[in-house]
C-alpha positions as CSV (number, residue, x, y, z in Angstrom):
1,X,-0.1,0.0,-0.3
2,X,1.3,3.5,-1.2
3,X,2.0,5.8,1.8
4,X,-0.3,8.1,0.1
5,X,-3.0,5.5,1.0
6,X,-1.9,4.8,5.0
7,X,-5.0,6.5,6.8
8,X,-4.3,9.4,8.6
9,X,-4.8,8.1,11.8
10,X,-2.4,5.5,11.7
11,X,0.2,8.2,11.6
12,X,-1.6,10.2,14.2
13,X,-1.7,6.9,16.1
14,X,2.2,6.5,15.8
15,X,3.4,10.1,16.6
16,X,1.0,10.2,19.9
17,X,3.2,6.8,21.3
18,X,6.2,8.6,20.0
19,X,5.3,11.6,22.1
20,X,4.4,9.7,24.6
21,X,7.3,7.3,25.0
22,X,9.8,10.8,24.9
23,X,7.8,12.5,27.7
24,X,7.9,9.7,30.3
25,X,11.5,9.2,29.3
26,X,11.9,12.8,30.3
27,X,10.1,12.7,33.3
28,X,12.2,9.2,34.5
29,X,15.6,11.2,33.2
30,X,14.1,14.4,34.8
31,X,13.1,13.3,38.1
32,X,16.5,11.6,39.1
33,X,18.7,14.5,38.4
34,X,16.5,16.6,40.8
35,X,16.7,14.3,42.9
36,X,12.7,13.2,43.6
37,X,13.3,9.4,42.6
38,X,12.7,6.7,45.2
39,X,14.9,7.0,47.9
40,X,15.7,10.5,47.9
41,X,15.6,12.4,51.2
42,X,13.4,15.4,51.3
43,X,15.9,17.2,52.7
44,X,19.2,17.6,51.3
45,X,22.3,15.9,52.5
46,X,24.8,18.4,54.2
47,X,28.6,17.5,52.3
48,X,30.9,16.8,55.0
49,X,33.8,19.7,55.3
50,X,37.1,18.2,55.1
51,X,38.8,17.7,58.4
52,X,42.6,16.4,59.5
53,X,43.2,13.2,60.9
54,X,46.1,12.5,63.0
55,X,49.4,11.5,61.4
56,X,47.7,11.9,57.9
57,X,48.9,15.3,56.8
58,X,51.5,16.0,55.6
59,X,53.3,19.4,57.1
60,X,56.4,21.4,55.1
61,X,59.3,19.8,55.3
62,X,62.8,21.5,55.5
63,X,65.5,19.1,53.7
64,X,69.1,19.9,53.3
65,X,72.1,18.0,51.4
66,X,74.9,18.5,50.3
67,X,75.5,19.8,46.3
68,X,77.7,17.9,44.0
69,X,79.1,21.3,42.6
70,X,79.2,24.8,43.6
71,X,76.3,27.1,43.1
72,X,76.8,29.0,40.4
73,X,75.5,32.5,42.4
74,X,77.9,31.6,45.6
75,X,77.7,35.0,46.8
76,X,74.1,34.5,47.7
77,X,74.6,31.4,49.8
78,X,74.4,31.9,53.6
79,X,77.1,31.5,55.8
80,X,77.0,29.1,58.4
81,X,78.1,31.2,61.4
82,X,75.4,34.1,59.9
83,X,72.7,31.4,61.2
84,X,71.5,31.9,65.0
85,X,72.1,29.1,66.9
86,X,68.3,27.3,66.3
87,X,68.8,27.9,62.6
88,X,72.4,25.6,63.1
89,X,70.9,23.4,65.3
90,X,67.8,22.8,62.5
91,X,70.3,22.5,59.7
92,X,72.1,19.4,61.3
93,X,68.5,17.8,62.3
94,X,67.8,18.5,58.2
95,X,71.2,17.3,57.0
96,X,70.4,14.4,54.7
97,X,67.4,14.3,56.0
98,X,64.0,16.3,56.9
99,X,62.4,18.2,59.9
100,X,59.1,19.6,60.2
101,X,59.9,22.3,62.7
102,X,62.0,24.6,61.1
103,X,62.0,28.4,61.3
104,X,60.2,30.9,59.3
105,X,63.0,32.3,57.9
106,X,64.3,28.7,56.1
107,X,62.1,30.1,53.5
108,X,64.2,32.7,52.3
109,X,67.4,30.5,52.4
110,X,68.4,28.4,49.3
111,X,72.1,27.6,49.9
112,X,74.1,27.2,52.9
113,X,78.1,27.3,52.9
114,X,79.4,25.4,56.1
115,X,82.6,23.8,56.1
116,X,84.3,24.3,52.7
117,X,81.0,23.1,51.4
118,X,77.6,23.7,50.1
119,X,74.2,22.8,51.1
120,X,70.9,23.0,49.5
121,X,68.1,24.0,51.7
122,X,64.6,22.9,50.2
123,X,60.6,22.9,51.8
124,X,58.9,19.6,50.5
125,X,55.1,20.4,50.8
126,X,53.3,17.3,49.3
């Protein structure tokens, strides 16, 4: 039967079924996105605020290690003798390792000259 011979109501019926199916699909999808579907809570669940758990945070750490060669700008190196007593103690604790309790002044110290050798001081944040 040619398309022109198909009664108009067949097209109307299939269009109605298609529109109904589309409307149901959009309603289901929209309900799920809006959180009003089955199992949805009537009240909003607050987002938990991150809290620090003991022994899992990562504080900044000062590391000090010997340089294999002389730095390009030796004039910027801080002489060990110019460090405060606390900074000297921290320097020795951090050599070839790291410490988490250090003076803020270490943020401005890149290289330390000690006993004819140069040591890089760096603050590591993970």
